[in-house]
VOGU-3710 file (C-alpha; in Angstrom, 3 decimals, decimal comma):
1> mprvlallfl> 31,537/11,695/103,753  28,286/10,956/105,694  28,131/14,669/106,497  28,465/15,612/102,794  25,668/13,155/101,920  23,398/14,535/104,625  23,949/18,185/103,361  23,104/17,085/99,826  19,979/15,324/101,113  18,860/18,443/102,944
11> vacapeeaap> 19,379/20,664/99,865  17,491/18,332/97,604  14,558/18,189/100,002  14,402/21,953/100,519  11,318/23,471/98,805  11,967/25,228/95,469  11,536/29,068/95,372  8,764/30,156/93,021  9,748/31,923/89,847  9,031/35,769/89,902
21> epaprlvrve> 5,779/36,685/88,123  6,340/38,791/84,990  5,662/42,528/85,252  2,210/43,731/84,227  1,708/44,347/80,539  0,680/47,829/79,456  -2,653/47,812/77,618  -5,381/50,081/76,512  -9,073/49,237/77,045  -12,452/50,300/75,855
31> vaargpavdr> -15,835/49,447/77,217  -17,915/47,059/75,292  -20,970/49,245/74,755  -24,544/47,976/74,660  -26,756/50,371/72,696  -27,964/51,235/69,201  -26,070/49,907/66,157  -26,308/52,038/63,129  -25,661/50,673/59,653  -24,882/53,504/57,304
41> vvllgdvege> -23,125/54,348/54,076  -20,860/57,363/53,588  -20,642/58,754/50,186  -19,028/61,756/48,465  -21,066/64,136/46,210  -21,034/67,471/44,535  -22,988/70,467/45,882  -25,248/72,145/43,373  -27,660/75,095/43,623  -31,373/74,421/43,870
51> ldvrvvaelp> -31,564/76,415/40,607  -28,618/77,013/38,351  -29,396/78,829/35,155  -27,324/80,400/32,456  -28,183/83,908/31,280  -27,907/84,491/27,519  -28,565/87,508/25,217  -31,088/86,900/22,528  -29,375/89,278/20,083  -25,785/89,400/18,737
61> erirelhvae> -24,859/92,847/20,020  -22,149/94,616/22,101  -22,708/95,251/25,787  -23,386/98,909/26,480  -23,765/98,594/30,283  -23,668/96,009/33,040  -26,198/96,413/35,969  -24,842/93,693/38,302  -21,591/92,327/39,718  -20,634/88,813/40,777
71> gdavtegapi> -22,182/88,025/44,165  -25,170/90,336/43,764  -28,611/89,158/44,576  -31,127/89,623/41,817  -34,822/89,016/41,442  -36,561/87,446/38,450  -36,738/90,018/35,718  -34,075/92,342/37,087  -31,742/93,815/34,402  -28,390/92,123/34,065
81> atleaattsa> -27,006/93,977/31,044  -28,076/96,495/28,406  -26,968/95,905/24,809  -26,243/98,456/22,175  -29,514/99,240/20,391  -28,248/100,976/17,167  -29,172/98,017/14,891  -32,556/97,242/16,514  -33,560/100,943/16,624  -32,748/101,279/12,940
91> dvaqadaals> -34,862/98,145/12,256  -37,756/99,795/14,125  -37,382/103,083/12,287  -37,307/101,240/8,973  -40,445/99,189/9,887  -42,182/102,467/10,913  -41,366/104,045/7,608  -42,571/101,014/5,619  -45,765/100,860/7,612  -46,490/104,581/7,182
101> aaeaardqlr> -46,115/104,339/3,351  -48,270/101,193/3,148  -51,043/102,900/5,274  -50,864/106,049/2,997  -51,166/103,908/-0,074  -54,090/102,016/1,319  -55,835/105,204/2,421  -55,457/106,570/-1,107  -57,046/103,467/-2,538  -59,914/103,962/-0,187
111> vdlarvaplv> -60,415/107,550/-1,399  -60,174/106,354/-5,051  -62,667/103,665/-4,471  -65,122/106,016/-2,732  -64,835/108,323/-5,816  -65,236/105,587/-8,483  -68,124/103,671/-6,866  -70,934/106,217/-7,594  -69,714/106,583/-11,174  -69,896/102,873/-11,711
121> ersalprsqr> -73,434/102,805/-10,317  -74,491/105,513/-12,911  -72,658/103,455/-15,591  -70,284/106,331/-16,082  -67,327/103,980/-15,475  -67,029/100,243/-16,167  -67,707/97,904/-13,263  -64,257/96,274/-13,822  -62,608/99,511/-12,658  -64,262/99,320/-9,335
131> esleaqlrsa> -63,463/95,635/-8,976  -59,789/96,378/-9,688  -59,704/99,036/-6,960  -61,350/96,735/-4,520  -58,774/94,012/-5,158  -55,879/96,476/-4,691  -57,435/97,638/-1,427  -57,636/94,130/-0,121  -53,941/93,639/-1,062  -53,121/96,966/0,619
141> daqvaqlras> -54,839/95,918/3,794  -52,895/92,681/3,855  -49,564/94,501/3,327  -50,432/96,881/6,140  -51,222/93,944/8,471  -47,905/92,330/7,517  -45,880/95,485/8,066  -47,471/96,040/11,434  -46,419/92,514/12,557  -42,851/93,319/11,248
151> rqaaslrrgr> -42,876/96,581/13,178  -43,968/94,771/16,366  -41,187/92,121/15,867  -38,671/94,873/15,466  -39,956/96,598/18,570  -39,640/93,305/20,525  -36,111/92,830/19,391  -35,257/96,317/20,569  -36,839/95,374/23,936  -34,470/92,415/24,197
161> tvvrapasgi> -31,529/94,675/24,297  -32,074/94,598/28,083  -30,915/91,139/29,292  -32,897/90,170/32,356  -32,443/87,642/35,125  -34,544/84,470/34,256  -34,981/83,705/37,979  -34,217/85,051/41,432  -30,786/84,098/42,950  -27,140/85,078/43,229
171> vaelgvdpgd> -25,012/86,213/40,259  -22,464/83,442/40,524  -20,512/84,227/37,299  -20,234/87,239/35,055  -17,973/86,552/32,173  -18,289/89,760/30,130  -17,368/93,456/30,227  -18,884/96,483/28,560  -18,018/96,566/24,904  -17,880/92,857/24,555
181> lvspqvplar> -19,775/91,164/21,705  -22,313/88,600/22,916  -24,506/86,118/21,143  -27,239/83,617/21,970  -24,832/80,806/21,924  -22,502/82,105/24,705  -23,833/82,607/28,277  -22,859/86,046/29,662  -23,896/85,291/33,343  -24,958/82,526/35,723
191> vvrmdrvkvv> -27,618/82,878/38,329  -27,733/80,338/41,179  -30,334/79,852/43,984  -28,535/78,831/47,123  -31,009/79,111/50,018  -31,576/75,452/49,366  -28,974/73,230/47,686  -28,758/69,649/46,502  -25,915/67,266/46,823  -25,594/64,980/43,890
201> lrvveqdfvr> -24,230/61,491/44,420  -23,267/58,637/42,127  -23,927/55,548/44,148  -22,708/52,040/43,324  -25,241/49,358/42,675  -24,922/47,463/45,992  -25,697/50,654/48,002  -28,141/52,216/45,459  -30,679/49,445/45,893  -30,815/50,098/49,718
211> laagmqvvvr> -31,574/53,774/49,481  -35,112/55,272/49,431  -36,663/58,683/49,079  -37,292/60,357/52,454  -34,203/58,912/54,199  -32,583/61,451/56,552  -28,856/62,168/56,052  -26,014/64,190/57,494  -23,967/66,409/55,083  -20,479/67,610/55,853
221> ptalpdvtrs> -18,483/69,675/53,338  -14,989/68,208/53,116  -13,439/71,748/53,158  -15,389/72,514/56,483  -15,267/69,393/58,575  -16,756/71,143/61,561  -19,890/72,126/59,633  -22,760/69,634/59,428  -26,271/69,986/57,880  -29,233/67,786/57,876
231> gtlarkspvl> -30,765/66,717/54,580  -33,322/64,565/52,971  -32,820/61,987/50,153  -35,155/63,597/47,624  -34,661/61,784/44,259  -33,250/58,610/42,851  -32,683/58,028/39,172  -34,895/55,269/37,784  -32,023/53,491/35,962  -28,318/52,817/36,607
241> drlsrtgvve> -25,486/53,717/34,192  -24,529/50,625/32,335  -20,895/51,282/32,243  -20,198/52,469/35,839  -23,091/50,513/37,423  -23,970/53,619/39,475  -27,187/55,535/39,958  -27,704/59,228/40,610  -29,128/60,257/43,959  -29,997/63,873/45,019
251> idvdnpdhvl> -30,022/65,112/48,603  -31,973/68,382/49,394  -30,322/70,532/52,130  -31,581/73,835/53,575  -28,815/76,359/53,287  -30,033/79,843/54,493  -26,520/80,973/55,508  -25,038/79,964/52,124  -22,223/77,967/53,811  -22,719/75,152/51,316
261> rpgmvaevai> -21,652/76,584/47,899  -22,105/75,039/44,464  -18,981/73,267/43,372  -18,048/72,014/46,899  -17,489/68,373/47,690  -19,572/67,087/50,577  -19,566/63,925/52,576  -23,023/62,362/53,016  -23,766/59,891/55,731  -26,966/57,975/55,090
271> elerrenvvl> -28,532/55,831/57,893  -29,696/52,551/56,338  -30,734/50,632/59,434  -30,731/51,082/63,290  -30,855/48,206/65,765  -31,190/48,685/69,498  -29,566/46,850/72,447  -26,544/45,591/70,545  -23,077/44,939/72,118  -20,355/46,577/70,027
281> vpsravlmst> -16,552/46,577/70,426  -13,843/47,937/68,189  -12,838/45,533/65,403  -9,197/45,689/66,589  -10,135/44,230/69,920  -11,059/40,859/68,256  -8,280/38,271/67,721  -8,624/35,076/65,645  -7,054/31,762/66,673  -7,087/28,272/65,239
291> rtarervahv> -8,975/25,619/67,227  -8,698/22,874/64,604  -7,432/22,665/61,081  -10,763/23,725/59,867  -12,072/25,919/62,642  -11,095/29,344/63,683  -12,501/31,097/66,667  -12,629/34,743/67,708  -11,783/35,953/71,208  -11,140/39,040/73,178
301> yveedgrvvr> -9,317/39,817/76,395  -11,316/41,354/79,206  -9,518/43,317/81,926  -10,643/42,407/85,448  -8,800/43,691/88,519  -5,404/43,954/86,950  -5,525/40,675/85,008  -7,032/39,598/81,680  -9,613/36,950/80,973  -9,720/35,302/77,528
311> revalgrryp> -13,303/35,186/76,269  -14,423/33,394/73,092  -17,030/35,439/71,213  -19,452/35,025/68,416  -19,345/37,853/65,867  -22,184/39,584/64,009  -22,207/42,415/61,625  -19,625/45,140/61,331  -20,570/48,804/61,625  -18,586/51,919/60,488
321> sendesrvei> -18,105/54,674/63,081  -17,552/58,349/62,797  -13,766/58,075/63,433  -13,404/55,652/60,548  -12,768/52,687/62,899  -15,297/49,880/62,374  -16,989/48,215/65,278  -18,242/44,638/65,373  -21,289/43,171/66,937  -20,745/40,560/69,647
331> vrgleggeav> -23,569/38,058/69,497  -22,369/35,912/72,341  -19,552/36,118/74,879  -19,988/39,642/76,216  -22,905/41,277/78,077  -21,792/44,841/77,627  -19,895/46,974/80,205  -16,693/44,839/80,068  -13,293/46,546/79,661  -12,021/45,033/76,504
341> vveghhvlrd> -8,355/45,249/75,655  -7,781/47,103/72,351  -4,019/47,627/72,321  -1,210/45,493/73,748  -3,257/42,310/73,549  -1,326/40,514/70,842  1,214/39,203/73,455  -1,188/38,431/76,267  -2,164/35,045/77,729  -5,242/34,121/79,795
351> garvrvaear> -4,643/35,401/83,320  -1,787/37,701/82,481  -1,312/40,791/84,732  -1,893/44,129/82,983  -1,800/47,767/83,643  -4,103/50,115/81,794  -1,979/52,795/80,246  -2,051/55,555/77,609  -1,680/54,638/73,979  1,972/55,916/73,664
361> everdeasde> 3,025/53,862/76,734  1,593/50,807/74,996  3,409/51,570/71,810  6,651/51,910/73,672  6,115/48,665/75,560  5,307/46,730/72,325  8,319/48,259/70,670  10,607/47,176/73,459  9,219/43,639/73,221  10,030/43,448/69,477
371> gaesg> 13,507/44,859/70,178  14,167/42,182/72,827  12,960/39,477/70,457  15,148/40,667/67,542  18,162/40,866/69,943
//
């Protein structure tokens, strides 16, 4: 019995073995960057040509000939189409005939007046006869002037049978064929100037008031995400729409290669403010915890030599980034350059061992943790 008690005493006094430390957690980190912070707004707008005009015929006639095809470049005044001229030519011929008859009648009155005037002077004819001829001649002169104007108008109408480009540009649409009947109410073509385009935005009130003419922007067509163009905020509407509470903003963009085409949708990034020497981390790196019933604090985990250190931080403004992940300003708690944990940090504790891994490894590690907890 004494021997048993002695053995029990020795076992009780033996030092306890330390519990094995958990395996390192897999995490992903990003460096807390100190540098410029850009506040910007990203909007969608419609691309329009610098000039976009509809071409209409001034006469209701049929098309005799088309001189262009869609996609052709035209200069101002170049012929687009020629209309049938039968009606207008007949109008000119009729005006010519009427004018010739009126001029002949006027000339005859002049001859009659020249013959009668001497006879009146010799009292061989009454003075009233000369006065009557003079009145008829004045009326004939007025009629000739009127018919000349009518003839000129008919000639102008005949000249309008050639429909010309109102401006230089590209024939964007051509909605007629030879033989079609056209009228002044229906456009037969569309000419667009594309060497310079504008992107038209409808901007909500909160962003509209922060925009100003002259701001530099970056334009990216949604159909061509690898294409970017620089532009300038050129115009703002003076008022906002009462129903939508939006205002119209126009961005001018040089487009010499015609990559941006009217009708496209473009993403426009407008820089509103730039601040230098700001510490930024991904928003997902920041965790919130409760200190008291009324106080919540923000913190991040910083990786140092295979372990993490919990750092309380004070947050500033949030900033969007190009990859659609917002970043948040750290006002206090980080100096910049620290390796901040951005994935795998929800299960960490201060001082925990970690191993920096690829994203898929972190996802598998967190999934295995969830499976173990559910089991």
